[in-house]
Structures are given as structure tokens and as C-alpha cells.
C-alpha positions, 0 to 999 in steps of 0.5 A, a space after each residue: 927303232 931301226 935304220 940300215 945304211 941309209 940315214 934314217 929321221 924320226 921325231 917323237 911326239 911332243 913330250 915334257 921330261 923331267 932330269 938333266 940327262 938324257 940316256 939311250 940303250 942303244 945298238 950301232 955299228 954306224 951312228 946315231 945323233 940326237 937333237 931336241 925340237 921346240 913343238 914347232 919342230 924347231 931346233 932348240 940351240 945348242 942342242 940340234 942334231 948337229 951338235 950332239 957328238 956321234 953315238 957309235 957302239 952298244 951301251 944300255 945307257 948310253 949318255 948323250 952329249 952335245 958339243 956345245 956343252 949345252 945341258 937339259 936343266 934349263 929345258 927340263 919341265 918345258 915341252 920337246 921333241 927328240 929327233 933321231 937320225 941314225 945310220 946302221 943302228 937300232 934303239 931300243 929306249 932312251 930315258 931322262 935321268 938327273 944326275 946324282 950330283 944334282 938333286 938338291 
């Protein structure tokens, strides 16, 4: 996905993921923010676009963080949608993974 100087928004189809970490392959001269929505399109408390720390710069493995400190573990395995708000940025891919220290 690509957004120019005007804010662009995209929402994914409903998906089910495993893991506790969301990482992006992103290039941003502006900013990217990511939020999680329930299947009906309502923001998940603590994981909304407004809660997301702004993502800037270029990275093939940028870990998304939310200001609330909320994690993905409690919603792993449940249906969600991703909402991306982007300004002057390119998103090449996203991936849910498990932190090595959290496997049991």
C-alpha cells in the first residue's frame, strides 16, 4: 500500500493470527499508525489507531507498539481486522510473530 501527502486509510479483511508481535516492512517519510478492529469494524480498546505509536523511517522489521502498552496475546487466535492510517508512506508487508522469550 502507498499513501501520498494526504492521509490514506485502509482496512484489511477479517483475519485470524497467531503470535504476540506485529511487525511491518515499511518506508515512511511521513507516518504510519496501525489499529486492530473487531470483525464489525469497532476499535479494540488499547489497540486502536489512536493508541498506536507513530511509525516513521524505513525498516523491514518495525515492531508496532501501542501507547497503552497493550499486547496482542489476549486476542491471538481471534478474528480481527487491521486498520492502517498512512501519510507519505509505503507498506510492503506485515507479519504476526511470536517473541522468542514468550514461547513455552
